[in-house]
C-alpha positions in Angstrom: 44.1 -15.4 -42.9 47.8 -15.9 -43.7 49.1 -13.5 -46.4 50.6 -15.1 -49.5 50.9 -12.2 -51.9 52.2 -12.6 -55.4 55.0 -15.1 -55.9 56.4 -17.3 -58.6 53.0 -18.0 -60.1 52.3 -14.3 -60.6 48.8 -14.9 -59.2 47.1 -12.8 -56.3 46.7 -15.9 -54.2 45.1 -14.1 -51.2 42.2 -13.0 -53.4 41.8 -16.4 -54.9 41.8 -18.1 -51.5 39.1 -15.6 -50.2 37.0 -16.2 -53.3 37.2 -20.0 -53.0 36.4 -19.9 -49.2 33.5 -17.5 -49.6 32.1 -19.5 -52.5 31.8 -22.5 -50.2 30.9 -20.8 -46.9 28.7 -17.8 -48.0 25.6 -19.8 -48.9 25.7 -21.5 -45.5 26.2 -18.1 -43.7 23.5 -16.5 -45.7 21.0 -19.2 -44.9 21.8 -18.9 -41.1 21.5 -15.1 -41.2 18.2 -15.3 -43.0 16.8 -17.9 -40.5 18.1 -15.8 -37.6 16.4 -12.6 -38.9 13.1 -14.5 -39.4 13.1 -16.2 -36.0 14.2 -13.0 -34.2 11.4 -11.1 -35.8 8.9 -13.8 -34.9 10.2 -13.8 -31.3 9.8 -10.1 -31.1 6.2 -10.3 -32.4 5.3 -12.9 -29.9 6.7 -10.8 -27.1 4.6 -7.9 -28.4 1.5 -10.1 -28.3 2.2 -11.3 -24.8 2.6 -7.8 -23.6 -0.7 -6.6 -25.1 -2.5 -9.7 -23.7 -1.1 -9.0 -20.2 -2.3 -5.4 -20.6 -5.8 -6.7 -21.2 -5.5 -9.0 -18.2 -4.4 -6.1 -16.0 -7.3 -3.9 -17.2 -9.8 -6.6 -16.2 -8.4 -7.1 -12.7 -10.8 -4.7 -10.8 -13.7 -5.6 -13.1 -13.1 -9.3 -12.5 -12.9 -9.2 -8.7 -15.7 -6.6 -8.5 -13.7 -4.0 -6.7 -14.3 -1.5 -9.6 -17.9 -1.4 -8.5 -17.1 -0.6 -4.9 -15.8 2.9 -5.8 -17.9 5.6 -4.3 -18.3 9.3 -4.8 -18.7 11.2 -1.5 -20.0 14.7 -1.0 -18.9 16.1 2.3 -18.1 19.6 3.7 -15.4 21.6 5.3 -16.6 20.5 8.7 -16.1 16.8 8.0 -14.0 14.8 5.5 -15.1 11.3 4.5 -12.7 8.8 2.9 -13.5 5.4 1.5 -11.3 2.8 3.1 -13.1 -0.4 2.2 -16.3 -1.8 0.8 -19.1 0.6 1.7 -22.7 0.9 0.6 -24.3 4.1 -0.9 -26.4 6.1 1.6 -27.2 9.5 3.0 -26.1 10.8 6.4 -26.5 13.8 8.5 -23.8 14.8 11.0 -23.8 17.4 13.7 -20.5 18.2 15.6 -21.0 19.9 19.0 -17.4 19.5 20.2 -14.1 18.4 18.6 -11.7 16.1 20.4 -8.8 18.0 22.0 -5.5 17.2 23.7 -4.8 18.6 27.1 -2.2 21.4 27.4 -0.6 22.7 30.6 1.6 25.7 31.1 4.0 26.8 33.9 4.4 30.1 35.7 6.7 32.6 34.1 10.5 32.2 34.1 12.9 35.0 33.2 14.8 33.0 30.6 15.2 29.6 29.0 18.4 29.2 31.0 16.6 29.8 34.3 17.1 26.9 36.8 13.9 25.2 37.8 15.1 22.6 40.3 16.2 19.0 40.6 14.6 15.7 41.4 12.3 13.3 39.4 9.3 14.1 37.2 6.8 11.3 36.7 4.6 11.9 33.8 1.5 9.8 33.5 -1.4 9.6 31.0 -4.8 8.4 31.9 -8.4 9.1 32.8 -9.1 11.8 35.5 -12.2 12.5 37.5 -12.7 16.3 37.9 -13.7 18.3 41.0 -17.3 19.4 40.3 -17.5 22.9 39.0 -13.7 23.4 38.9 -12.1 23.2 35.4 -9.0 21.1 35.2 -8.8 20.1 38.9 -8.6 16.4 39.5 -10.7 14.6 42.0 -9.0 11.3 41.1 -6.7 10.0 38.3 -6.3 6.5 36.9 -3.0 6.2 35.1 -2.7 4.1 31.9 1.0 4.7 31.5 3.8 6.6 33.3 7.5 7.3 32.9 10.0 8.8 35.3 12.5 11.5 34.2 15.6 12.4 36.3 16.5 16.0 36.6 19.9 16.9 38.1 22.3 19.8 37.9 23.2 18.9 34.3 19.7 19.4 33.0 17.7 21.6 35.4 17.0 24.7 33.3 13.8 25.4 31.5 15.3 24.5 28.1 17.0 21.3 29.6 13.8 20.1 31.1 11.9 20.7 27.8 14.5 18.5 26.1 14.5 15.8 28.8 10.7 15.5 28.5 10.8 15.3 24.8 13.5 12.6 24.9 11.6 10.5 27.3 8.8 9.5 24.9 6.2 9.9 27.6 3.3 10.6 25.2 3.6 14.4 25.7 5.5 17.2 23.9 7.2 20.0 25.8 7.7 23.5 24.3 8.8 26.9 25.4 6.3 29.8 25.0 7.6 33.4 24.9 5.4 35.5 27.1 6.5 39.1 26.8 10.0 39.2 28.3 9.4 35.9 30.1 9.1 32.3 29.1 6.7 29.5 30.1 7.1 25.7 29.8 4.2 24.2 27.9 3.4 20.5 28.1 0.8 19.0 25.6 -0.5 15.5 25.3 0.3 13.9 22.0 -3.2 12.3 21.7 -6.6 13.8 22.0 -9.4 12.4 24.2 -10.6 12.5 27.7 -8.6 9.4 28.7 -5.3 11.0 27.6 -5.1 13.6 30.3 -1.7 14.5 31.9 -0.6 13.9 35.5 2.9 15.2 36.6 4.1 14.1 40.0 7.3 15.5 41.4 9.9 14.1 43.8 11.7 17.3 44.6 15.3 17.3 46.0 14.3 20.3 48.2 12.2 17.9 50.2 8.8 19.4 49.4 7.0 17.9 46.4 3.9 20.0 46.1 4.9 23.6 46.8 5.6 26.3 44.2 9.4 26.2 44.6 12.1 24.1 42.8 11.0 21.3 40.6 7.6 21.2 42.3 6.7 24.2 40.2 5.9 21.6 37.5 3.5 19.5 39.7 0.0 18.8 38.3 -1.7 15.8 39.8 -4.2 14.4 42.3 -2.5 14.0 45.7 -4.1 10.9 47.3 -2.5 11.6 50.7 -4.3 14.9 51.0 -7.2 14.0 48.6 -6.6 17.2 46.8 -5.5 18.5 43.4 -2.0 19.9 43.1 -2.1 22.5 40.3 1.2 24.3 40.1 0.8 24.2 36.3 -2.3 25.7 34.7 -4.6 24.0 32.1 -5.0 26.0 28.9 -7.0 23.3 27.1 -8.7 20.3 28.5 -8.6 16.7 27.4 -11.9 16.1 25.8 -13.6 13.6 23.5 -15.3 14.6 20.3 -19.1 14.8 20.7 -21.4 14.5 17.6 -24.5 13.0 16.3 -24.8 10.8 13.2 -28.4 10.5 11.8 -29.6 11.6 15.2 -27.5 9.0 17.2 -25.3 10.7 19.9 -21.7 9.5 19.7 -18.3 10.3 21.2 -14.7 9.7 20.0 -11.4 10.3 21.7 -10.0 11.2 18.2 -11.3 13.5 15.5 -10.2 10.8 13.0 -12.8 8.0 13.3 -11.9 5.0 11.1 -14.8 2.8 10.1 -17.5 5.0 11.7 -19.6 3.6 8.8 -18.4 0.3 7.3 -15.8 1.2 4.7 -15.8 4.9 5.5 -13.4 6.9 7.6 -14.6 10.3 9.0 -12.4 13.2 10.0 -14.1 15.9 12.1 -12.7 19.3 11.2 -15.0 21.9 12.9 -18.0 22.3 15.1 -21.3 22.8 13.3 -24.4 24.9 13.9 -26.5 22.8 11.7 -26.4 19.2 10.4 -24.1 18.5 7.6 -25.4 16.3 4.8 -23.1 13.6 3.5 -24.2 11.8 0.3 -22.4 8.5 -0.6 -23.1 7.3 -4.2 -21.7 4.7 -6.4 -19.0 6.3 -8.6 -20.2 5.5 -12.1 -17.5 7.7 -13.7 -14.8 5.6 -12.0 -16.5 2.3 -13.2 -16.8 3.7 -16.8 -13.0 4.5 -16.7 -12.2 0.9 -15.8 -14.4 -0.4 -18.7 -12.9 2.1 -21.1 -9.4 1.0 -20.0 -10.3 -2.6 -20.9 -11.7 -1.6 -24.3 -8.6 0.5 -25.1 -6.3 -2.4 -24.1 -8.3 -4.9 -26.2 -8.2 -2.5 -29.2 -4.5 -2.0 -28.9 -4.1 -5.8 -28.9 -6.4 -6.3 -31.9 -4.6 -3.6 -33.9 -1.2 -5.2 -33.2 -2.4 -8.7 -34.1 -3.9 -7.5 -37.3 -0.7 -5.8 -38.4 1.3 -9.0 -37.7 -1.2 -11.1 -39.7 -1.8 -8.9 -42.7 0.0 -7.9 -45.8 1.0 -4.3 -46.4 1.9 -3.0 -49.9 4.8 -1.0 -48.6 5.9 -3.2 -45.7 5.1 -6.6 -47.2 3.8 -9.6 -45.3 3.4 -9.4 -41.5 5.6 -11.7 -39.5 2.5 -13.9 -38.5 0.7 -13.8 -41.8 -0.9 -17.2 -42.3 0.2 -18.3 -38.9 -2.2 -20.9 -37.5 -1.6 -20.0 -33.8 -2.3 -16.3 -34.6 -5.5 -17.1 -36.3 -6.5 -19.3 -33.3 -5.7 -16.5 -30.9 -7.8 -14.0 -32.8 -10.7 -16.4 -32.9 -10.5 -17.4 -29.2 -10.3 -13.8 -28.0 -13.2 -12.8 -30.2 -15.3 -15.6 -28.9 -14.5 -14.9 -25.3 -15.8 -11.3 -25.8 -18.9 -11.9 -27.9 -20.2 -15.3 -26.8 -23.2 -15.1 -24.4 -22.5 -16.0 -20.8 -25.1 -18.5 -19.7 -26.0 -19.3 -16.1 -25.9 -15.7 -14.7 -28.8 -14.7 -12.5 -28.9 -11.2 -14.0 -30.2 -10.0 -17.3 -26.9 -8.8 -18.8 -25.3 -11.8 -20.6 -23.7 -10.1 -23.7 -21.1 -7.4 -24.0 -23.3 -5.7 -26.6 -26.0 -5.3 -23.9 -23.6 -2.7 -22.3 -23.4 -0.8 -25.6 -20.0 -2.3 -26.4 -19.8 -3.6 -29.9 -17.2 -4.8 -32.4 -16.7 -3.5 -36.0 -15.5 -5.6 -39.0 -11.9 -4.9 -38.0 -12.4 -6.4 -34.6 -12.2 -3.0 -32.8 -14.5 -2.4 -29.9 -16.5 0.9 -29.4 -18.6 2.1 -26.5 -22.1 3.6 -26.8 -21.7 6.0 -23.8 -25.5 6.6 -23.5 -26.2 2.9 -23.4 -23.4 2.1 -20.9 -24.5 5.0 -18.6 -28.0 3.8 -18.7 -27.0 0.3 -17.7 -24.8 1.5 -14.9 -27.7 3.7 -13.6 -30.4 1.1 -13.8 -28.7 -2.2 -13.3 -25.3 -1.7 -11.7 -25.4 -5.1 -10.1 -26.1 -6.7 -13.5 -23.1 -5.0 -15.0 -20.9 -6.1 -12.1 -22.2 -9.7 -12.4 -21.5 -9.7 -16.1 -17.8 -9.0 -15.5 -17.2 -10.7 -12.2 -19.8 -13.5 -12.1 -22.4 -14.4 -9.5 -20.3 -16.7 -7.4 -21.4 -19.8 -9.3 -20.9 -18.8 -12.9 -17.8 -17.0 -14.0 -18.2 -13.6 -15.6 -16.7 -12.2 -18.8 -13.5 -11.0 -17.2 -12.7 -14.5 -15.9 -13.5 -16.0 -19.3 -11.2 -13.6 -21.1 -8.4 -14.0 -18.6 -8.7 -17.8 -18.9 -8.4 -17.5 -22.7 -5.3 -15.3 -22.3 -3.8 -17.8 -19.9 -4.0 -20.5 -22.6 -1.4 -18.5 -24.5 0.6 -16.8 -21.8 0.8 -19.3 -19.0 4.5 -19.7 -18.1 4.3 -23.5 -18.0 1.8 -24.4 -20.7 1.0 -21.3 -22.7 1.0 -21.7 -26.5 2.9 -18.4 -27.0 5.4 -19.3 -24.3 6.0 -22.7 -25.8 6.5 -21.1 -29.2 9.0 -18.7 -27.8 10.9 -21.5 -26.1 11.1 -23.3 -29.4 12.4 -20.3 -31.2 15.0 -19.7 -28.5 16.1 -23.3 -29.1 16.4 -22.6 -32.9 18.4 -19.4 -32.3 20.8 -21.3 -30.0 21.2 -24.0 -32.6 21.9 -21.4 -35.3 24.6 -19.9 -33.0 26.2 -23.3 -32.8 26.0 -23.7 -36.6 27.8 -20.3 -36.9 30.7 -21.6 -34.9 30.8 -24.7 -37.0 30.9 -22.6 -40.2 33.7 -20.4 -38.7 35.7 -23.5 -38.0 35.1 -24.7 -41.5 36.1 -21.3 -42.9 39.4 -21.4 -41.0 40.0 -25.0 -42.1 39.4 -24.2 -45.8 41.6 -21.1 -45.6 44.4 -23.2 -44.1 44.1 -25.9 -46.7 44.0 -23.5 -49.7 46.9 -21.6 -48.3 49.0 -24.7 -48.1 48.0 -25.7 -51.6 48.8 -22.4 -53.1 52.1 -22.1 -51.1 53.1 -25.5 -52.6 52.1 -24.4 -56.1 54.0 -21.1 -55.7 57.1 -23.1 -54.6 56.8 -25.4 -57.5 56.2 -22.6 -60.0 59.2 -20.8 -58.5 61.4 -23.9 -59.0 60.2 -24.3 -62.6 60.9 -20.7 -63.3 64.3 -20.9 -61.9 65.1 -24.0 -64.0 63.8 -22.2 -67.1 66.0 -19.2 -66.4 69.0 -21.5 -66.0 68.4 -23.3 -69.2 67.8 -20.1 -71.1 71.1 -18.7 -69.9 72.9 -21.9 -70.8 71.5 -21.9 -74.3 72.6 -18.4 -74.7 76.2 -19.3 -73.9 76.5 -22.2 -76.5 79.1 -21.2 -79.1 77.6 -20.0 -82.3 74.2 -19.6 -80.7 74.3 -15.8 -81.2 75.9 -16.0 -84.8 74.0 -14.5 -87.7 
């Protein structure tokens, strides 16, 4: 605001202008600020309600689709680990492990150092299924390759360490390492995968002209030589490529891996050790897990109910709740209560009321669980409990009914709460526009009053100047000062 100060009028015109402007603008500003506070509080309360309703919806997800009832408790042993990977049925199993699956491992003769030169040429590493010479461990009578890869070895990479690195860089399905054997070293080649069909064959094209002798690169040869119909074994086998062998409930089985996914529908088995006696595996429905899901729903609902009650009630110290007397809030409370307590008709099972599970509501709308009753129902009629929440395929269960009720209020396109929030946002935007109008009016009033008071000050100044002149003139009239 332009400063006027005190001029000919002797008045504090700045203070007067401010008072006049505020007298006209303050009521308008006060009304807008009050409406803004009320609508913002209402918007915040609706956001809180939406969040608590979404928490209920989330807590019902696994109960509604029935997956909460698929959880199993599994008792296994150190010899075998069992993991639930899908929908499985409870049951009892006996497992005996006579042999674990193993990956083949080959080792070379001794070299004096990792820098020792082996030779040059080409290594062809293949993986596949061998036939063995009867009575001779590790000696191939035939070999059917499933994959192979060639590795060039020249003067730049022909030491023990270089060949190890070249094999590992080739991604041939094997891993090479150097073993310290006293003062010497050996090259060890191990298949990455277990199983009888993942044996290793190493064929050599040796630059020294002989591919199967114990000199040069041929020192690493290990394969079936079809030309001589004999096994070339310049490497030695320390561990054979074998499938796991075991029995499950008396059925003899094999597996190329110790990890057997889906050995039983929805259950993955990992064989850890050979057994001398059958291991018992008990698969049971995990009632503790189901109870936790139900308890989570009850907690989410009680949190919602407490929040809604605070918003709708009157507190002596805090005053009226933001939604006290609000018709939509009353409707929401009634709809949620009905979706919980009304009987579900049409289910094939005997559980049609939440109270049948030992879950009841007090006079404040808070749910509580009778643990004994719920445990009994889960023990004697798990399928009935599941059907109550998730439905029977024809009739929707309680979870769907509650979620449908919630959607009436939170649906992004048609929900009552969402529509209410959109309306409040529109009001708040309009109030912002009104604030701008008031500010422009304030500026206009200030400008008008300033002009008026400036003109008044100028006029008063002129009058004062005329008065002073006349007074001085009167004082100078002869005889004016005579006694």
